[in-house]
VORO-777248 format. One record per atom (N, C-alpha, C): residue in one letter; x, y, z. Coordinates in steps of 0.02 Angstrom, whole numbers, plus 50000, padded with zeros to 5 digits. Atoms other than C-alpha are relative to their C-alpha. Layout:
residues N
aXYZ/...
end
This chain:
residues 105
x499594998849954/x497265034650011/x500295004849980/x499374995250038/x498685049449968/x500654998350001/x499494998250005/x500175047049893/x500455007149968/x499914997150003/x501265055349837/x500634999949925/x499495003450070/x502195055949640/x500335004749984/x499214993550022/x504005065749557/x499955003149925/x500065000450081/x504215071149392/x500034996849953/x499985008550052/x504235054649320/x499424998550022/x500595005749983/x502725048449396/x499774994650055/x500075005749974/x503275036749512/x499825002750082/x500395000449953/x502575031349649/x500785001850065/x499674999949935/x503205037349843/x499765001450062/x500094998449967/x502345036749996/x499785000450053/x499874996849977/x502705051250094/x500445007249998/x499494994950036/x503085068250071/x500535000850014/x499444998550010/x504455074950012/x500105008449933/x499954996350040/x505155089949909/x500144998449928/x500025001150093/x504805089949727/x499474996749956/x500775004850003/x503125077149769/x499415003349992/x500544999949986/x501565080049715/x499394996750058/x500175004249978/x500295073549822/x499154999149946/x500485001750043/x498775062649742/x499554996750020/x500445004950000/x497235054249796/x499774995749993/x500145004250010/x497155038749774/x499494991050021/x500395006349957/x495805021449799/x500764993549995/x499225007250045/x497475010249676/x500314997450046/x499355004649950/x498485005049838/x499504998150077/x500085000849940/x497405003749983/x500284992949973/x500135009649968/x497794988350073/x500764997249946/x499654997750032/x499554990749978/x500595001850053/x499334996649941/x501734988550096/x500115007049940/x499774998350057/x502365001150021/x500685001149982/x499515003350052/x503724992549944/x499945002649942/x500485001450062/x502444988449812/x499745006449976/x500334993949989/x501605004449824/x500775004249959/x499214994850002/x503435013549774/x500294996449957/x499965004250072/x503605001649633/x499675001849953/x500344996250051/x502655008149533/x499585007549965/x499954992050035/x502125022849426/x499275005349985/x500914998950022/x500405033049407/x500135006649994/x500614995450017/x499685044549307/x499425000150000/x500604999050003/x498365054649365/x499495002949948/x500494996450051/x496825060449250/x500285002949968/x499834992650053/x497325073849115/x500685001050023/x498804996049983/x499215075249149/x500164990349931/x499855005250070/x500175062249015/x501034999550019/x499205000350007/x502045054749037/x500364997149930/x499905004350061/x503025049848918/x500684997950006/x499425002249983/x504335038748925/x500545003449927/x499425000950042/x506155037248843/x500285000249963/x500054997950054/x505975032048695/x499365004149950/x500154995350019/x504565045548676/x499324996050004/x500815003649968/x502895033448697/x499675005250057/x500314994249947/x501795045748774/x499394995150023/x500675003049951/x500435036148928/x499525004550036/x501064991749948/x498745050648991/x499864993349995/x500625002149911/x498095045749152/x499565002050009/x499295006749942/x497655036449226/x500134996749973/x499995010550033/x498615023049191/x500424999250060/x499495000849937/x499635015949343/x500484994949976/x499615004750025/x501345001449278/x500465000450070/x499315001849966/x502694994449372/x500475001749964/x499604997950024/x504235002649349/x500684994350044/x499585005750004/x505024987649417/x499924993950037/x500565006049983/x504704970549429/x499724996850012/x500775002349999/x503134966749430/x499804991250061/x499755006149980/x503754947549501/x500265002850063/x499695000849886/x504734953849688/x499445003650045/x500724996649948/x503054967849710/x499624997550021/x500395005049972/x502014953649713/x500024996550038/x499755004649934/x503184942449827/x500225004750063/x499894998249926/x503504957149976/x499095003149979/x500574998349960/x501574962149946/x499614993550052/x500315008549987/x501184943149977/x500434998050059/x500035002749879/x502354943950155/x499875005450017/x500634997249904/x501284959050233/x499474999549996/x500855003549996/x499924950650186/x499904997750056/x499885002449920/x500444937950300/x500165003650056/x499674993949966/x501404948250405/x499015002050022/x500544995649971/x499724959150422/x499374991550053/x500265006549978/x498814940750434/x500174995950046/x499875001249941/x499764934950579/x499975002450036/x499854995349933/x499784949650667/x499175001050045/x500875000749991/x497654951150655/x500054989250043/x500105005349985/x497864932450699/x500115000650100/x499754997749957/x498754936650878/x499565004550023/x500324994350001/x497914950750890/x499034996450054/x500765001849981/x496184940150906/x500194995450086/x499755004349915/x497234926651023/x499675002050063/x499924994649973/x497214940051136/x499515003150037/x500814994849958/x495384947451128/x499884991950031/x500405005149991/x495074929051146/x499904999050085/x500084998949918/x495804928151328/x500045004550057/x499924997149975/x495384942051376/x499525000150020/x500635001249971/x493524939751362/x500174995250048/x500345009049983/x493684919951430/x500355001450084/x499804999949916/x494854927851586/x499245008450033/x500494994849981/x493374944251604/x499344994050032/x500505007949996/x492014928251586/x500204997450081/x499935008249964/x492874918551731/x500075006750089/x500294994249916/x492944933151864/x499505000750002/x501074997949969/x491124935351835/x499514997450011/x500205004949993/x490884921751855/x499894998550057/x499694996549892/x491624923152029/x499805002550039/x500094993249962/x490764937552099/x499064998750012/
end
């Protein structure tokens, strides 16, 4: 997937001025809020924290409270599961309806 990083390597999910597009599978299946709570330093680049600590990429780390990010991701996954169950129920309903029509032909 494509993410976009700013000059502080914070992740964004949509393009914007001053953002750099980066391809990664690190956030596949993650919701927007989860992704945007992370910092991603690509391989070959480095980010220097305010205290002078240097982090060399590839580095992926939350910059927001991970507990909150995990809760948001869990809610997203619950919503995705619920949506898939609803779709499956609709497909089953259509299938059964089609079978009924074919049996009456």
